[in-house]
C-alpha positions, 0 to 999 in steps of 0.5 A: 561540508557540515557534520550532518552532511558528512553523516548522511554521506557515510550512511549512504556509503554504508547502506549501499555496501550493505545492500550489495552484500546482502541482497542475493544477486538473483534478485538484483536488477529484475523487473518486479510486478505484483506476482513477485512481491513478498507479502508474508504471513502464515499462508505465504510461500516464497517463490525461491530461497533468495526471497526468504534470505533477503527478507531475513537479512532486512528484518535483522537490520530493521529495514522492512520498516525503516522509520519505525522505532527499533523496539518494534522491529523498525530501523529507527532511521530519520526521514533523510536516511530513509530517503537515501535507503530507498534511493540506494535500493533503486540504484542497485535494482533491489526489490523491497524485501517485504510489502504489506498493508500492515506496513503501509496502513495499519502500522502507522495507525497503531503507532498513532492511536494504538496502546502500548500492548497493541503496539508490542503485540502487532508491530514486531510481527508486521515488520517480520512478515509473520502476519498479513493484514487486510482492510475491512472498510468498504461495504455494499452500501458504503463505498464512497460514502464510507461513513455509512458502514453498517457492520455492527459490533455489539457489546456483550460485556466481556467481548464484542459480537460482530456481524455484517459484510465487507466488500472489495477486501483486498487479499482477504482470502490470503490474510491472517488478520483484518482491521475493520470499521464497525458500527458500535452506536447505531443511534449516533450520527454516522461519523460518530458511532464507528469504531476501529477493530482488529480481528483474527481471520481464523475466528469462527464466523469469518468467511471470504469469497473471491471476486473474479475480475476482468484480469482473470485474477482475484485480489478482491474478496467479499468478507462475511462476519456471522456473530464473530466474537472479538476480545475487548482489547482488540478495539483500537483508540476510543470507542465510537471515535474510529472515524478519526483513525479511518481518516488518518489511515486513508491518507496513508492508503491513498499515498500508497496507491498513488505511489504506484505512479512512481513504480514503487510497487514494482511496476516496470519503468519507462526505461524497461519499456524501451529496453523490451522493444530492442530499439523499435520504440525509439524509431517511432517519434510518437511513442518516443515522445509519449515515453519521454513525457511519461518519464518526465511526469514520473520524475516530477511526481516523485519529487512532489511525493518527496516534498509532501513527505518532508512536509509531513515530517515537519509536522504539517501533515499531508491531509487532503492533499493525499487525494491529489497524490492518489488521483495523479499517481493512479492516472499516471500508472494507467498511462504507463501501462497504456504505453506498454500495451501500445509498444507491445502491439498484439504481443501484449495481448498474450497471457503467457510467453515473452510479454506474459503478465502485461495484459493482466497487469494493464487490466489491473490498473483500472482498479487503481482509480477505484480502490481507496476512493474513486478518481471522481471522489478524489477530484471532488475532494481536491476541488472543495478541500485543496482548491477551496472552490465554492460548491454549487 
């Protein structure tokens, strides 16, 4: 056994023991869904004290952001160590101590494009769960054509003055800060006049309005900016080069959304689906075959995700393949919930009770193939940029 292999084996034993010693027993082995995620932020309230304890212990060891530098509150782990940590979390049935758009999207963007002051100000607060972020990208006239954003930021000398509207802003009504694309040069070609800006949601002139969905819940909002004063230091990267950051961040967003196809966001696994039915599923050969096919596809997709992460670690990046991961992952997640609804039968239509929450979760998956770029747009990117098929 090589020294590197021995070191990873020792790390596995250590992190496995740490998880068992530090994750409260009440949280282990439970089925997690969107309602049980710890988002953090100034407005956040823990469902129970064990959630708070688990977060505090993970923060102390830097495991809310395992790969981030220790100086910003991360764990400083290698790619191989992070993979082991995730595997041991899954094996123990431990939930992620913290989930957030700050961890998934803004943090990686700041590490790549932010200056030292921005990293020092925002990254530690993200890892500690003190600030909850939302994303201000889409607008009524700029969805799939994201570069058509019209929310403008005017240079007023000592600050920016932002006016406009965003739509489909996930959890904007619960967020503390927003990272947004704004137009800073209306005369430049649309990809060239966009900048990336950070704004405190408590700033006068920012308001939100929830958008009610078919599921009855409202993770999405409209967000309005009415002459919002934004300090100059909250511009990230170069002026009018925000599209570079937008593309980088979209790659992480699509990987994150596509990861839902593996159950990474707490969705119920196929094994849990079978367990819920107390043997009834195994008696139906059609449902049994569908369940096993879903399980195989989920495992195969997980291996594909790991392969692309290793590729990114080697410096080759993921690039346009993120569209493939996003498309397949979201379609897989929709298939899984269709299977759960089929196995639950009429009971699955309950909005509370034994199967309570399943119907809203199933309806929510329909948005997965829209947010972060529609499935149709993803297929177009795959055809043109991944498969390099000729256009019409």
